N, C-alpha and C positions, 0 to 999 in steps of 0.2 A: 322139367324144372330141376336145376341143380340145387343140391342141398348144402347146408352149412353157410349160406350167404347171410349177410347182415339183414335185419328186417327193413322193409320199406314202409313208409307211412302210406295210408290209404290213398288210392287214386280213384277218381270218380269218372265213370263213362256215362255219357248222356246220349240218348237217341230217341227220336220221335216214335211213338208206339200207339197204335189205335186198335184196341181189341175189336173183333168183328161183331161182337154181341152187344156193343153199346153205341150210342149216338156219337158220330165222329166229331161233333161240336160240343165243347172244345176238345182238342187233341190232348193226349196224355204224354208226359215226358217220363221215360223209363230211366231211372238212376241206378247204376250198378257201382257199388263201392268194393274195390278189390285191394287186397294187401298181401304182402309176403311176410310170413312169420320168421322168427329166428331159426326154426327147424327146417325152413325151406318150403313148407306147405303154403298153399294159397287159400284165402278165404274170400267169398263173394256174397254180397248182400244186394238184393234187388228190391226197389220200391217204385211206385208210380205217383207222380204229382201232376196237377194240371199245369200246362204251359206250352210255349211254342219254341221251336228252334230259331236261332238267329236267321234273318232273311238272307243274309249274304252267302249262306252255304248253298252250293249248287246241287248237291245230291242228297237223297234221303238215306236214313239209317247209317249215317257216318258217325263213328264214335268220336266223342270229344273228351278230352282229358284236361282237368283243371291244371294239374301240375306236370306230372310225367308218369308213365307207366311202361312196363316192359311187356312187349307183345312178341309172339312167336313169328319169326320170319319164314321165308319160303323153305329154308334149309333146316327148319326145326330148331334153330338156335335162338337164343334170346336177343332181341334188338331193342333199341330205345327209340321211341318216336314221341314227338310232342306236337299236339294240335291244340292251339290255344284259343279258347272262346272268352278269355278274360277281357275286361275293358281295355280300350286302346291305351298303350303306355306301359302295360305290364310286360316285362321281359320274358321271352320264352326260355325255358330250361333245356339245356342240352347236356350231353355227356361230359362236356368240358367243365360243367359246374361240379362234377364229382369225379375228377380224374383218377383218384385212388381206387374208387369202386370200379371204374372201367378197366383198371390195370389188373385187379385181382384175378379175373378169369384167365388173363394171359400170363400169369406168373410162371406157370410151368414152362411155357414157351421161352420166356426170357432165361430161365435157369438152364434149359436144354441148350440154348444158343451159347451161353457162357461156358458150359461144359464142353461144347464142340470146339471152342477156341483153344482149349487146352491141348488139342491134337493138331495135326497138320491142316485140318480144315476141309479137305476134299481128297478124293482118290486120284491117283495118277498125277501127282504133283510134279511139275517140271520147272526148271529155272528159266528165266527170260532169255538166256543164251541158248536154250535148247537142251541143256544138260539134264540128265535124268537123276532122280533121287537127290535133290538139293537138301542140305542139312541145316541151313541157317535161316533165321528170320529176325527182323529188327522190331523191337517193342515200340520204337519211337517214329519210324517211318510210316508213311500213309499206307494203309492196307495191311494184308496178312500174307502177301506173297513170299515164298521161300526162294532162297538163292544158294548158289554154290559158293565155294570158298573165294574164288577169284572175283565173282560179281559182287560179293559182300564187301571185299576190300575196295573195289573200284567205286562202289556207290557211297562209301563212307569216307572218302577223302575230305569232303566238306563237312562231315558230321562225325568228328572223332570221339564224341562223348555219347553217342547212341548206345543203347543197351542191346546186346545181341544174345539170342538163345539158340542152342544147338540141339537137334533131335538125335537122341542116343539110341533110338530103336524102340524105346518104350515111352519116353516123355521128353519134354524140353528141359534143358538145364542151362543155367546162365554161364556165359563165357565172355571174356573181355576182348575188345578189339586188339589190345596189346598182345594177348596170346595168339590171336590170329595173324599177327605180324604187322599191324598198322603202326607206323611211326609218324609222329607229328613233327614237322620241320618248321621252326620259327625263322623269321627274318626273310622269308620268301613267300610267294603266293602258293596256295595249296596245290600240290601236285608237282611243283618245281623242285629241282634237285639242288642241294647245297654241296659245293665241292670241299667244304671243310666243316662237316657237322660235328658238334660237340655235345655228346649225351649229357643229360642232367646227372648230378652226383649220384653214383650208385645205380644209374638208370632206373631210379625209383622216384617217379614224380606223381603227385596226387593232385587232382583237380576236383574242387567242390562245386558241383553244378546243381541245377534244379532237380535233376533226376537221381541224384545220389552222390556218393563219394567214389570217384573214378581213379583207378590206377592206370596210367598211360605211359607209353614209351615216347620220350620227348627229346628232340635234338635242338640245341641252340645253334644259331648261325655263327661260324667262326671265320667268315670271310673278312678281308681287310677293312671293308666298309661297314662291318656289323656294329650295331649299337650294343650298349650294355644289356645284360640279360633281362633285368626287370623291365626295360623299355621294350624289348622284344615281346615280352608277355603282355604288356599293356597294349601294344599294337594289335594283339589278337583279342583284346577285350577280356583278358584274364588278369586278375589282380594278384600280384606276388605277395607272399607272406613275409618275405625279407628282401632286402636290397642287395645282399651278397649271397651268391650261390643258392638261389631260391629252389626249394624242393616241393613247395606247396603253393597252390594258387586257387583263387575262387573266381568263377565267371562273373562278369558284370551283371548278368541276368539274375544270378542267385543273390548277389548283394543288393540289387535294386528290389528284388522280391522281398527279401527279409526287411529291408529298410521301410518299405510301405506297410508290410505286415506288422511290424513292431509298432507303428503309429496307430494302426486301426485295432489290432487285437491285443497289443502289449505283450506279445509272446516273447519269451526269453530266448537269448541266443543258444542256451543249453538245450532247451526243448526243440528248437528249430533244427539245430545240428543233428541231434539224435533222431529226429524224424527223417532227415536225409539219410542217416545211416540205416534206418529200417527200410527206407525206400530202396537202398542198395541191396539189402538182403534182410528179409523179415523173418527168417527162420530162427535167428539167434544162434545158429550153430557155426557160422563163419565169422571170424574176426574182421572188423572193419578198421582201417587205418584211423587212429585217433588224432584228429587235427582240430579239436575243439579250441584249444588255446590259440592256435594260429588263426582260426576263424574269428574269434573274439577280437584279436588284434587288428585283423583286416577290417572288420566292421567299425571299430573305433576310428581307424584312419579314414575309412570311407565317409563316415558321418562328417568328419572335419573337412575333408576335401569338398564335399557337397556344400557345406556352409560357406567355405571360402569362395567357391564358384558363384553361388547365389549372391554373395556380398560384393561381387565385382573385383575381387582381389586378383584374379587371373588376368585382368585387363590393365592393372596398375603397373607402370614401369618400375615403381619402387619395390614391388614384389610382396610376398606374403608377410615377411617380417616387419613391414611397415604398417601392418594392420593396427588401427586405433582401437582403444577399448570401446566395446559396445557396437563396433562397426558391423558385425555379422548378424546383429539382431534384426528381425523383421519388424519394421516400424508400423505403428498404427496410422493409417491414412486419415482417419477421422479426428485424431487428436491434433492440437495446434503444433505445427512444426515450423519454427521460424526459418525463413528462406526457402520454404518448400510449398506451403499451402496457406500462408497468411498474407494479407495485404502489406505492401511496403511500409505504409505509415500506421500500422496497427497500434504502435505504442503511443501515438499522439491522439488516439481517439478518446472521446469522453467516456466516463465510467459507464454510462447508459448503453454504450456500444461495446466497449472494451471487455466487459464481463464475459461476452461470448467467446473470447479468445483465451479464457482461463483453462488451465490444465487440471483435470480431475484424476487423482490417484488414490488408491486404496492399499492399506498395509495389512498384512495378515501373516500368520505362521501356520505351517503344516507339520504336525508331529508324526505323520505316517511315513514321511520320506526320511526315515532314519538311515544311517550307514554304519556298519560295523567297523571296528578298529582293525582293519586288515590292510596290508600293504602300506605304502608311504608315497609322498609326493616325489621322492627320488626314483623309486622303482616304477611308479605309475603316474607320470606327470600329466597335467592337463594340456591338451593340444590347443585349446582355445585361449587359455591364459587371460581370461577377462575380456575376450573379444566379442562375447555374445551376451548372455543374460547373467551369469554368475560374476560376482565381483572379482577383482584381481586378488588372488588368494594370498600371496605373500604379504602385501600391505595390509590386507584385512586381518590376518592372523597376528601381525605385529601390533596392530591397533588394539586387538582384544587382549593380547598378552600384557601390554602395558597397563591395562585397567582391570586385570584379573582379580585384584584384591578389593575392588569396589563392591560394596553391598547394594543389593537391589532395594529400591525404595518400596516401602509397604503401601499397599493399595487401601484407600478409604472408600472404595466404591464396590459394594456387594462382594467384598473379599475375593477379588479376581485371583483364581488359582495360578493363571499364567504369570501374574506379577509376584504374588506373595510366595510362590513355591519355586520360582525360577532358580534360586541359589541351591535348593535342596533336591531338584529334579534328578532322578536317577539317570546316570549316564554310564553305568557299568557295561563294559564291553562295546561301547559305542564311540565312534569318532565324531558323530553328529547325531543329535537327538531329533533333528528336523531341519526345515529350511524356513527362512523368512523371505517374503517377497513384496515387491511393489508392483502393483498392476494399474493398468488404465481402468479407472473406475466405471467408465461409461461403456466401454467396448470389450471388456474381458480379455485384454492382451497384456502379456508380460512386457515390462520396460527394460531397455538395455541396462546392464549392470544393476539390475533390481532384484537379484536373488543371492542369498548367502547362507552358508551352513550355520546352524545354531548348536553350539557346543554344549550348552547346559540350559535348556529352556529358552523362553522368550524374554531375554534380558534387554534392557534399554540400550546398553552399549552396542549390542548387535544390531538392533533395529535402527538406531541412530546412524550408524555407519552405512547401512544398506540404503536408507533414505537419502543420505547425502550423495552416495555414489550414483543412485538412479537419477537424481534431479540435477546432477552436476552438468549434464550436457544440455539441459533445457535453460534457455535464457528467457524465462517467463516472469512477468511482473505479478501475475495472479496465479496461485496454485491452491487448489482446494484438496486437503488431505483428509481421508477418512480412515479411522483406525478404531477397532472395537474396544480398545482400552485407552483411547485418546484422552478421556477425562482425567486419567492419571499420568499418561505419558507426557502431556504438554506442560505439566506443572513446573518442572525444572529443566525444560528443554533448552532454554537459553543459557542456563548455567552449564549444562553438559556440552552444548555446542555453541560457543560464543560466535563462531563465524557463520552460523546458519542464517539464511535470509528469512524475513518475517512473512511466513505464508500460512501459518497454522489456521485450520478451520476444522476442528474435530467433529466426530460423529456422536450419536446419542448413546446413552446408557441408562443409569437410574434416573429417578424423577428430576433431580436438580440438573444432572448432566443432559438429560433428554431435552429439556426446554432450552438450555443454554447452547447446546451443540447440535441440535437436530437439523439435518438438511431440510426437513419439512417446513421449518419456520425461517430458515436463513435465506437471504436474498441471493439471486443470481446463481442458483444451483439446479434449477429445473427439477426434474423428478429422478435425479441420480440416486440410485438405491445403495451404491457402494458395496454390493455383495459379489463383485466380480471375482475376487479370489476364491470364494466358496464354490462358485460354479466351475472354476477351472480345476479345483482339486479333484472333482469327480472323474475327470479325464486322466489326470496324471497319477492318481493314487494306485491305479492298476499296475503301474510299472514299479511300484515300491518294492515288491517281493524280489525283483531282479536287482535293482540298483543298490539295495542294502548290502548285498554280498560283493559288490564291486570295489575296486580300489578307488582312491580319491579322485584321480584324474578321469578315469573312465566313467565314474558316476556323474561327475559334474558335466562332462561333455555329452553324455547320453541325455541327461535332463535338459541341457541346452538345446539339443536337437529336437526333443519332444516339445519344448516350449516354442521353438521356431515353427514347427508343424502346426501347433495349436493356433499361433498367430496367423499363419497363412490361411488356414481354413476359415478363421474369423473374417479375414479380408475378402475372400471369395464369396462369403455370405452377407457382406455388409449391405449390398443393394436390397436384398430381401428383408434383412433385419431392420434397416432404417425405414424402409417403406411401411413395414408393419407397425413400427413405433410411431411414425408420424400420423398414421390413420387413427391409432388409439389415442394419441395425445390430443388431436383435434376434437375427437369425440368427448373426451373427459374435460377438456378445457371448456367446451360449450356447456356440458351438463353442470359443472361446478359454477360457471358464471351465472347460469339461470337459477341455481340454488341460492347463490349469494344475493341476487336481485330479489328473490322471493323472501329471503330472510330479512333483508333491509327494509322491506315494506312494513314490517312489524316493529321497527325500531325508530325512535325519534331521530330526525336528521341531526339535531344538535349533539346527541350522544355519538352518532357515527363520526361526525367531524372531530369530536374530542378523542375517540378511540384511534382514529386514523392518525392524528397528530402524535399520539403516544407510541404507536407501533412504528411510525416513520422515524421518530426520535431514537427508538431502540435499534432500528436497522442501521442508523448512522453511527450510533455509539452504543456498544453492548454493555457499557457500564450503567446505562440508564435502566430504570425499572423494567423488568421483563414482562411484556403484556400477555405472554402465554402462561403466566403463573397466576394463581388466585391471589387476590389482595387480602384475604382473610386467613387467619390461622386455623388449622384443622381442629375439629372437636374430637376429643378422645375420651374414653371412659375413665381413664386415670385422672385426666384433668377435671372432669366433673366430680369425681369422688373427692379430690382435693378441695374443690370449691365448696362442696357441701360440708366437709369437715371444718374448713375455715369459717363458714357461716355459723355452725354450731359452736365453735370456739368463741366467736364474737357474742353470741347469745349468752353463753356462760359468763363472759366478762361483764355483760350488762345485767346479770342477775336473773336471766331467764333460763330455766332448766326444764326441758320437755321430756327428758330421758326417763324411762320407767325402769331401767336396768343400769346397774353401776358400770358395766363394761360395754354394753351395746346401746348405741344411740339409734334413733329412728332411721337415719340414713345408713348406719351400719347394718341394721336389720335387713333393709332392702338390698344393700350391696352383697351381704353374705348369702341372702336368698337367691339372688341371681347367679352367684358363684356355684351354689348347690345345684341350680338348674343346669348349668353347664356340665357339672360333674355327673349328673344323671344321664345327660346325653352321651358323655364319654363312656360311661358304664354300659349303656345300651349298645353302643357301637362295639365294645369289647365282647359283650355277650353274643352279638351277631356273628363275630368272627370265630367263636368257639367251634371246634371240629368235633366229630363223633368219637374220636380216639385221642383225646387230650391226655397228657401225662399227669401223674399225680401232682407234680410241681405246678403245672399250669392250672390245674383245678384249685390248688391251694391259693394261688395268686388271685384268681377270680373271686374265690370265697372271701379272702381278706379284703378285697375292694368292696364287696357287698356289705360285709359287717361294719367296716370303717365308715362307709357312707351312711349306713343306717344310724350309727351312733351320732354322727354329726347332724343328721336330720332330726333325730329325737331331741337333741340339745337345742337346736334352732327353733323347733316347734314349741318348746316350753317357753322360750323368750317371746316368740311371736304372739302367744296368747295374752301376754301383758299389753302389747300394743294393739292387737286386733282380737278382742274377746270373741267376736262373732265367729271366728274360725272354729271354736270349740263345737258350736252347734253344727257347723257344716261338716266337720269330721265325724261327729256322732251320727248324723243322718247318712253319711257315706258308709260308715261301718254297719249300720242297721240294714242298709240296702244290700250290702254284699253278703250278709248272713254269716256263715261259718268263717272261721279264721282262714286266712289265705297264706300261701307260701311267702316267705320274706322276699319282697321285691322292691327295694328302695328306689329303683329307676322309675317305678310307676307311682311313687308317693306324691300326692297332690300338695304342693306348697301353699296354695291359696294366697299367692301374692295379690296385691290390689288389682292387677290387670286380669286376674282370673276370677275375681269375685263377680257374683251376679250384679246386674245393673243397679238395683236399688239397695244393695247391701250397705248399711251404715259403716263408715270408716273415717278415721282422722284424715282430712284432706292433705295433710303434709306428706303422708305416706304415698298416695298416688302421685303427688307432685315430685317427690324424690325419685320414684320409679320412672316417671316420665323423662326426667333429665338423664338418668342413667341409661334408660332404654334407647333414647335418641343417640347418645354417644356410643352405645354398644352397636347400634345399627351401622353408624359410620365406621367404627372400628372393624366390624365384620366385613364391610364392603372393601375397606382398605386391605384386609387380609385376603379377600378373594382376588383382588387385583395382584397382590404380591405373589400369591400361589400361581396365578395364571402366567405371570412373567417367569417365575422360577420353572414352571413346567415347560414353557417354550424353550427356555435356556437349556434345560436338561435334554430335551429332544434334539436340539441342535448339537449339543455336546456329544450325545450318543451317536448321531449320524456321522459326525466329523471324526471322532476319536476312538470309538469303541468298536472292536471287532472280536469275533469268537463267541461261542456259546456262553462261556463263564462270564465274560464281561457284559454281554447283552442281558443275561439273566440278572446280574447285579444291578445294572442300570435300570432295568424294568422294575425291579423291586423298589428302587429309590423313587422312580416316577410314580409308581402306584401309591407310595406313601404320601407324596406331594398331592396326588389326586384325592386321597382320603382326607387330608387336611383341608383341601379346598372345599370339598363337599361338606365338611363339618362347619366351615365358615359360612357357607351358603345357608345351612340349616339354622345357624345362630342368627343370621340376618333375618331370616323369615320369622323366627321366634320373636325377635325384637320388634319387627314391624307389626306382627299380630298383637303384641302387647300394646304398642302405640295406638293401634286401631281401637282397642278396648278402652284405654285410658283417655284417648282423644274425646270420646263421647262424654265421659265422666267429667273431664276438666274443660270441656268445650274448647279444645285446641283446633286451630285451622291453619291451612297454608303449609303445613309440614310435609304433606304428601307430595309436593312438587320435588322435594329432595329425596325423601325415603319412598321410592317408587316400588311397585311390585317387582320381584326378581323372578323372571321366568328362566327356564333352562336355555332358551335361545339367547338370553342376555349374557350368560356366563361364557364369554368367549374372549380370546386375546385381541389386542389391537389389530393384528393381522394386516391385510393389505391397505386398510385405511391409514394406518400409521406409517407404513413403509412407502406406499405408492399413491395414496389419495384415492383409492378405488373403493367402491361399495359403500355400505353404511357402517357406522361405528356404534357399538353398544353404549347405552346411556351410562353404564357404570364408569366409563372413562371420561364422562362429561360433567360429573357432579361438582358442585361449587365448593365443597369443603369449607363452608362458612361456619363461623362460630356463633355463640348465643348473644354476643354483644351487638349484633346487627339485626335489623329487621328482615322479615321475609322478603320485602321488596328489594332490599339491598342484596340479599343472597341471590335472588332471581336475576337481578341486573348483572351481578358479577358472572353468573353462569352464562347469560346471554352474551356478555362481552367476550368471554373466553371462546364461545362457539363462533361468534362473528370473526374474531381474530384468526381462528383456525380455518374458517370458511374462506376468508380473504386470502390467507396464506396458500390454501389449496388452489384457488383461482390463479394466483400469481405464479405458483410453481408450475402449473400445467401450461400457462401462457409462456413462461420462460422455456419450458420443455419444447414447445413448438418452435420457438426461435432457435434454440440450441440445435435441434434436429435439422432444421433448414440450413444452418451454418455448417453442421457436420456433413451434410450431403454435398454442399459446395466444396468443403475441404477435401473430401474423398476424391472428387473428380479432378480438382486442381493438383492434388498430390500424385495421383496416378499418371496424369499427363506430364508432370514434372519428372516422375521416375522413368516414364517411357523415353522422354528426351534425354535423361541422364544415361540410359543404356545406349542410346544411339551415339552419344559422345564417346562411349567406351570403344566403339568400333575402330576409331583412329587414334586411341590414346597410347597404345603400345604397338611397336613394330617388331616383328620377328623376321629372321633371315629366311626361314623355310616357308614357302607358299602354303603348303597344306596346314601348317600350324597357324599361320595368319588367318587362313580361311576358317579354321575352327573357332578362333576367337571371335571373328566377325559374325559367324553364324550364331554362336551362343548369344551374343549381345543383341542381334536382330530378333532372335526368338524371344528373349526376355522383354524387349521393347514391344513386340507384337502382342505378347501376353497382357501387358498393362493396357495397351490400346483396346484389346478385346474386353477387358474388365470395364473400361470407360463406356464402350458401346453397349 
């Protein structure tokens, strides 16, 4: 047994065993449990139990192993065998289940073989030509055979970039084919001789390939029929770095490799090029030709040419310069594209059908995609120039410059930082603080001309221009726009853009905005969640570290290319995506329909008809009363305090004075007592946060809070004895029970409010009545605070995930989130205290019906709206369904309003999921129609442009046919 192996879990061996000294009926089963310890030793335990072996086994005393065990083979080495007596269906374990464990014993053999390959491999090495003592071998050819000088040159006529090693008597050292005498002749087939070769400038040509950076001897063709030099390189599938006197080129293979690698891994050109340099020589002792700048330029051009080819510009007789804005963008097949995937008479359809042809777009900004103020549009121009996803830069900057002095409008909705701080957002050292985008809201794809740089935050003038630019090519009569700050953005939209078409359909935000603008309650939007840009950022953010260092043109063109790749990957996955969505939509539509039917069985048909008429009226005209808002004003603690003060004022005017203190009225006593109760809770929380090693200043602060609260408690208690004399006896009994004097602990001082008095304790009934009213309002206030903190916490998490990077920023964000969580927990405790007080007072005052609104608050209830608010899935906590009724209406009216709100939301969920099913079926149809149209479009390209040379014409035709076949395969 080899030692030092990892431990094996016990394996059990079973065999029939019948001792001779006992009755053979019934037989015994011998169980042996063996395991290998970490030290390499074995442990074996044996025991006997009554039982029989399986009947299917043909021979006796055959070992059976539950899982797997290592047994000694014939040669004394360890082998793995598995004999399974588990129930049918249990998979047998083999060595393939633990391949790393199987490799460990062979590790030395692997290392020995790799060491052997550092030498010539075998004794008596000869060349294939019969020559003795060959010196050269190729790292890239198949096998490890060695060749002589002549054979090496002969075999690498077709492989001029292979890496050659030469045996110097002790080890292999790298040598280039250029030093061996290989010259690459362009303009002729490999091996053919040119009668007028023209060496490259300085006979110093560098080729960047997949295996490294190669220095080669290269001759251009100087014959009378020779083409220009860069064309000669392109015929060899080498991409020239310049068009005049090229001295550097990159193979098509390395450009294609980096192109795909940049999409998937977001690797930078800098890291990729230097990895090729290390592949050339990893010792770091030999200087490698620095062609990084040339490689960056070639990649930039390669990206542009690929986009032009895929956009069909190579087949257009008008040429590249006739490319229209947005023409190189990859279009979404599932979105409505007039003339491509919509019926001919779609504009004449009634609204009940036409709504399915609406375009859904989402607006958002990304502040990770910054760009430093390096280079200029003159030195680094954009090759796309508005042909793909970025807007046309010159007109865009002119528009922004003309309105540079306009001040950003202030937000009135939860103080949006992106709005209120747009004008003061730091842009030091940055040419762009981020980008704004317009996305297809349902399919997560970027729209043509829907991306633009943000010079100073998310200003309206930037976003307005980008929206206009993206929607300019769409001739749609219905467009649904989602924007996370639309509740502010839309207010003066028509003033800012008088020529804009009327399409606005904003998304949700705070309470008022949520009910007025939420897609959950709006007709004809299905289950569009409008979070498409957020999902796309996770893919593109990884390239931000590279693009922020680029010049303006390279940065925009690189992002254009990445957006195009993102769109194409979305298209190839549309079949699976839409199928998954339709299955889910049908399920949820059925479940919500059944839930609505069940809910309506508990509601009078007359009320349902009335509510239905109201909601249909609001759907037709949003100026009508919103059925998704409560009809009653909310009850707040401040409002109840004011009401009680006004009541006492009226009593004083009528000559009735029940106050026993000149400054404190009965309601004032209860109000201040409840405030003191809250202060006790805050002090208790502060004491819980005290560490073992507080500073003197922290200790002084805590002690000041303790003494200050104690003074207020003492003053309040003296006034309380005037209104509630019974508390003197209660405090006296409490002090007698406690015995000796205790440490000063104002947080534990019993206030003996009416809700804390024993059941039969005599007290003026006005005091419990005042506390009831205040506690009821306090509970509603606390519940509203809980909801507010939950919203704020969700917002902070989303902001952190989207914008915060690095340990410092994450730590600061976590501290803020923890503070919000602490305030939320304090509000939860306040609600529970208020409800406990209501329970006590309810028995004394014989109150009933209030528990339908002030329900028990469990930990599972304290959760954000979540998927129910965004997608209509799952269950929603009752805290988001409370009626917010005031005291001027009866409990029946409150409950009816709560039921009405729930019915309206349940009906909306049913309609949204039903609409989602219809939308998905329409999108599936549009995808198929669009791909068929696009396939036919590519077939038309085959005869659109005629070239003089047959090979060039064949290449155009082949490319178009391949693109057409690709679309047909997507349809299939």
